[in-house]
C-alpha positions as CSV (number, residue, x, y, z in Angstrom):
1,M,93.1,195.5,14.8
2,K,93.8,192.0,16.0
3,E,90.2,191.0,15.5
4,H,90.2,192.5,12.0
5,K,93.3,190.4,11.1
6,Q,91.5,187.3,12.4
7,T,88.5,188.1,10.3
8,L,90.7,188.4,7.2
9,A,92.5,185.1,8.1
10,G,89.3,183.3,8.7
11,G,87.8,184.5,5.4
12,F,91.0,183.6,3.4
13,L,90.9,180.1,5.0
14,S,87.2,179.6,4.1
15,L,88.0,180.7,0.5
16,N,90.9,178.2,0.3
17,L,88.7,175.4,1.9
18,A,86.2,176.1,-0.9
19,L,88.8,175.8,-3.6
20,I,90.1,172.5,-2.2
21,L,86.6,171.0,-2.2
22,I,85.7,172.3,-5.6
23,S,89.0,170.7,-6.9
24,T,87.5,167.2,-6.1
25,S,85.1,167.6,-9.1
26,G,87.5,166.1,-11.6
27,V,88.4,163.0,-9.8
28,F,84.6,162.3,-8.9
29,G,83.6,163.2,-12.5
30,K,86.0,160.9,-14.1
31,T,84.7,158.0,-12.3
32,I,81.0,158.6,-13.3
33,A,79.9,156.6,-16.4
34,M,76.5,158.4,-17.0
35,A,76.1,161.2,-19.7
36,P,77.3,164.6,-18.4
37,E,73.7,166.1,-18.6
38,I,72.2,163.3,-16.5
39,T,75.3,163.4,-14.0
40,I,74.6,167.1,-13.5
41,F,70.9,166.7,-13.3
42,W,71.3,164.2,-10.4
43,R,74.0,166.3,-8.9
44,C,71.8,169.3,-8.9
45,L,68.7,167.4,-7.6
46,F,70.4,165.8,-4.7
47,S,72.1,169.1,-3.8
48,V,68.8,170.9,-3.8
49,I,67.6,168.2,-1.4
50,V,70.6,168.6,0.9
51,L,70.7,172.4,0.9
52,G,66.9,172.6,1.1
53,A,67.1,170.6,4.4
54,Y,69.9,173.0,5.6
55,V,67.9,176.1,4.7
56,Y,64.9,174.7,6.5
57,L,66.7,173.7,9.6
58,K,68.6,176.9,9.9
59,K,65.5,179.0,9.0
60,L,67.5,181.0,6.4
61,D,65.9,183.8,4.7
62,I,65.3,182.8,1.1
63,K,63.0,185.8,0.1
64,L,63.5,187.2,-3.3
65,F,63.8,191.1,-3.3
66,S,62.9,191.9,-6.8
67,K,62.1,190.6,-10.2
68,H,65.5,192.0,-11.6
69,D,67.3,189.7,-8.8
70,L,65.2,186.8,-10.1
71,L,66.3,187.3,-13.6
72,I,70.0,187.5,-12.5
73,I,69.6,184.2,-10.5
74,I,68.0,182.4,-13.5
75,W,70.7,183.8,-15.8
76,G,73.4,182.6,-13.2
77,G,71.7,179.1,-13.0
78,L,71.6,178.7,-16.8
79,L,75.3,179.6,-17.0
80,M,76.3,177.3,-14.2
81,A,74.4,174.5,-16.0
82,F,76.3,175.2,-19.1
83,H,79.5,175.4,-17.1
84,W,79.1,172.0,-15.3
85,V,77.8,170.1,-18.3
86,T,80.6,171.1,-20.8
87,Y,83.3,170.6,-18.0
88,F,82.1,167.1,-17.7
89,Y,82.1,166.6,-21.5
90,S,85.8,167.8,-21.3
91,L,86.5,165.3,-18.6
92,S,84.9,162.4,-20.6
93,L,87.2,163.2,-23.6
94,A,90.6,163.6,-22.0
95,S,92.5,163.4,-18.6
96,V,91.5,165.4,-15.6
97,A,94.5,167.4,-16.1
98,I,93.6,168.5,-19.6
99,A,90.0,169.2,-18.6
100,I,90.7,171.2,-15.4
101,L,93.5,173.2,-16.8
102,T,91.6,174.2,-19.8
103,L,88.7,175.2,-17.6
104,H,90.9,177.4,-15.5
105,T,91.5,179.9,-18.3
106,F,88.4,181.5,-16.8
107,P,90.4,183.9,-14.4
108,A,91.8,185.7,-17.5
109,M,88.4,185.8,-19.0
110,T,87.1,187.3,-15.8
111,T,89.8,189.9,-15.8
112,I,88.8,191.2,-19.1
113,L,85.0,190.9,-18.7
114,E,84.4,192.1,-15.2
115,P,85.5,195.8,-15.8
116,I,83.4,195.9,-18.9
117,L,80.2,194.3,-17.5
118,L,80.2,195.8,-13.9
119,K,82.1,199.0,-14.6
120,T,84.8,198.2,-12.0
121,K,88.3,199.6,-11.8
122,F,90.7,197.9,-14.2
123,R,94.0,196.9,-12.5
124,A,97.0,196.4,-14.8
125,Y,98.6,193.8,-12.6
126,H,95.6,191.4,-13.3
127,V,96.7,191.1,-16.8
128,I,100.2,190.0,-15.7
129,L,98.7,187.4,-13.5
130,A,96.3,186.3,-16.3
131,L,99.5,186.0,-18.6
132,L,101.2,183.8,-15.9
133,I,98.1,181.6,-15.8
134,F,98.0,181.2,-19.7
135,I,101.8,180.4,-19.8
136,G,101.3,177.8,-17.1
137,I,98.5,176.2,-18.9
138,Y,100.4,176.3,-22.3
139,I,103.3,174.4,-20.8
140,I,101.0,171.9,-19.1
141,I,98.7,171.0,-22.0
142,P,100.2,168.7,-24.5
143,E,100.3,169.4,-28.2
144,I,96.8,169.5,-29.5
145,N,95.8,167.3,-32.6
146,L,92.7,168.7,-34.3
147,D,91.8,165.1,-35.3
148,N,91.6,163.6,-31.6
149,N,89.5,164.0,-28.6
150,I,91.9,166.5,-26.9
151,F,90.9,169.2,-29.2
152,L,87.3,168.7,-28.3
153,A,88.1,168.5,-24.7
154,V,89.9,171.9,-25.0
155,V,86.8,173.4,-26.8
156,F,84.5,172.2,-24.0
157,G,86.8,173.3,-21.4
158,L,87.1,176.8,-22.8
159,F,83.3,177.2,-23.1
160,S,82.9,175.9,-19.6
161,A,85.5,178.7,-18.5
162,L,83.6,181.4,-20.3
163,T,80.2,180.5,-18.8
164,Y,81.6,180.1,-15.3
165,A,83.4,183.6,-15.5
166,L,80.0,185.2,-16.6
167,R,78.2,183.3,-13.8
168,N,80.5,184.6,-11.0
169,I,80.4,188.2,-12.5
170,Y,76.6,188.4,-12.7
171,T,76.0,186.6,-9.3
172,R,78.2,189.1,-7.6
173,K,75.6,191.8,-8.6
174,V,73.0,190.5,-6.4
175,M,75.1,188.7,-3.7
176,P,75.2,191.6,-1.1
177,R,71.4,191.1,-0.6
178,Y,71.4,187.4,-0.1
179,N,72.7,184.5,2.0
180,G,75.3,182.6,0.1
181,T,73.6,179.3,0.8
182,A,70.3,180.6,-0.4
183,M,71.9,181.8,-3.5
184,M,73.4,178.4,-4.4
185,F,70.0,176.8,-3.5
186,F,68.2,179.2,-5.9
187,Q,70.7,178.4,-8.9
188,L,70.6,174.6,-8.2
189,I,66.8,174.7,-8.6
190,I,67.0,176.5,-11.9
191,M,69.7,174.0,-13.0
192,T,67.6,171.0,-12.0
193,I,64.6,172.2,-14.0
194,V,66.7,173.1,-17.1
195,L,68.3,169.7,-17.2
196,A,65.2,167.5,-16.3
197,P,64.2,167.1,-20.0
198,F,67.4,165.3,-20.8
199,L,66.0,162.4,-18.8
200,L,63.7,161.6,-21.6
201,F,66.3,160.8,-24.2
202,K,69.5,159.9,-22.2
203,D,70.5,156.7,-20.6
204,T,69.9,156.8,-16.9
205,T,70.5,153.2,-15.9
206,G,74.0,153.9,-14.4
207,L,72.7,155.8,-11.4
208,V,73.2,153.0,-8.8
209,N,76.7,152.1,-9.9
210,D,77.6,155.7,-10.0
211,M,76.0,156.7,-6.6
212,P,79.2,156.7,-4.3
213,A,81.0,159.2,-6.6
214,L,77.9,161.2,-7.3
215,M,77.2,161.7,-3.6
216,G,80.9,162.7,-3.1
217,L,80.3,165.3,-5.9
218,V,77.0,166.4,-4.3
219,I,78.2,166.7,-0.7
220,L,81.9,167.8,-1.0
221,T,82.1,169.6,-4.4
222,T,78.7,171.2,-4.6
223,C,77.0,171.7,-1.2
224,L,80.2,172.5,0.7
225,G,82.7,173.8,-1.9
226,H,80.5,175.8,-4.2
227,T,78.4,177.2,-1.4
228,L,81.6,178.5,0.4
229,L,82.8,179.9,-2.8
230,V,79.4,181.9,-3.4
231,I,79.5,183.1,0.2
232,N,83.1,184.5,-0.4
233,L,81.7,186.4,-3.4
234,K,80.6,189.1,-0.9
235,N,84.1,189.5,0.4
236,Y,86.2,189.5,-2.8
237,S,85.8,190.6,-6.4
238,A,85.0,187.9,-9.1
239,V,88.4,188.8,-10.6
240,T,90.2,188.2,-7.2
241,I,88.4,184.9,-6.7
242,S,89.0,183.7,-10.2
243,L,92.7,184.4,-9.9
244,L,92.9,182.7,-6.4
245,S,91.0,179.8,-7.9
246,S,94.0,179.2,-10.1
247,I,95.3,177.0,-7.4
248,I,92.5,174.4,-8.1
249,P,94.3,172.7,-11.0
250,I,97.1,171.9,-8.7
251,Y,94.8,170.3,-6.2
252,G,92.6,168.9,-9.1
253,I,95.7,167.1,-10.6
254,L,96.8,165.8,-7.0
255,W,93.5,163.9,-6.6
256,P,93.6,161.8,-9.7
257,Y,97.2,160.9,-9.0
258,L,96.3,159.7,-5.5
259,F,93.1,157.8,-6.4
260,L,93.3,157.0,-10.1
261,G,97.0,156.6,-10.7
262,E,97.3,159.6,-13.2
263,I,100.9,160.7,-12.9
264,P,101.5,164.3,-13.8
265,R,104.4,165.0,-16.3
266,V,107.4,167.3,-15.6
267,S,105.7,169.8,-17.9
268,T,102.7,169.7,-15.6
269,I,104.8,170.4,-12.6
270,I,106.5,173.4,-14.3
271,G,103.3,174.8,-15.6
272,G,101.8,174.5,-12.3
273,L,104.4,176.6,-10.7
274,F,103.4,179.5,-13.0
275,I,99.9,179.1,-11.8
276,L,101.0,178.9,-8.1
277,A,102.9,182.1,-8.7
278,S,99.8,183.9,-9.9
279,F,97.9,182.6,-6.8
280,S,100.6,183.9,-4.4
281,I,100.9,187.3,-5.9
282,E,97.1,187.9,-6.1
283,A,96.7,186.6,-2.5
284,Y,99.3,189.0,-1.2
285,A,97.7,191.8,-3.2
286,S,94.1,191.0,-2.0
287,N,95.0,190.9,1.8
288,R,97.1,194.1,1.5
289,A,94.3,195.9,-0.2
290,K,91.8,194.9,2.5
């Protein structure tokens, strides 16, 4: 029993470390001047190199088991590419807080989509938690004027949320058969291939200046954060991970406050409390269920 509790605690700490690392994407992305498609291409390419070296040194099994799995992995990579690019467009149009909070409507989307797509059991309390998240985001996001960039940032953020929710759901279908690092490696290769054509008609001259932030994005956010998240898809449902991920906006708003001087408003703090409440309830329910 003691060993079982330690395993659960270790898994929960691993998941939370993944969320902290992923939350750094906003502050890194905000300081990169390149177009989102180019930024994400280099992010994927460098991540493939780093993870590829890790896979080689650790001699991880990256064999594909079926054509069906390959199609799911390709689909997941395409969705992840759309998710990252649209999120970075949202970052370029508004503050980190607006971008990251709009993106984090994806837990509610996952709550609705996962039972439909995977035929999993619907749990009524997930709807309540999703409502808490929406209330928190509604309080935090300022009034939207359809004539300014905030509206476009919200649109890109919502599309990013939808594609991220779908990616998590579909990736979970094949995760039990693959190592988490290998799965992230596969999807990054797909994303690199998909985004490579943008090099032909987008400005790439800012790579040298943006390299420090880009490498932070590659190593901390992508190779460590997202790989840990994919690994935890084996232990938690996409709905659970999505709802626990609602803590990311709080972390994500803290980083630009510390490094970019973006000071959160009182409404941001109040809305964040709603999001934190949903996180705490889901964390308790998830651990009790296990």
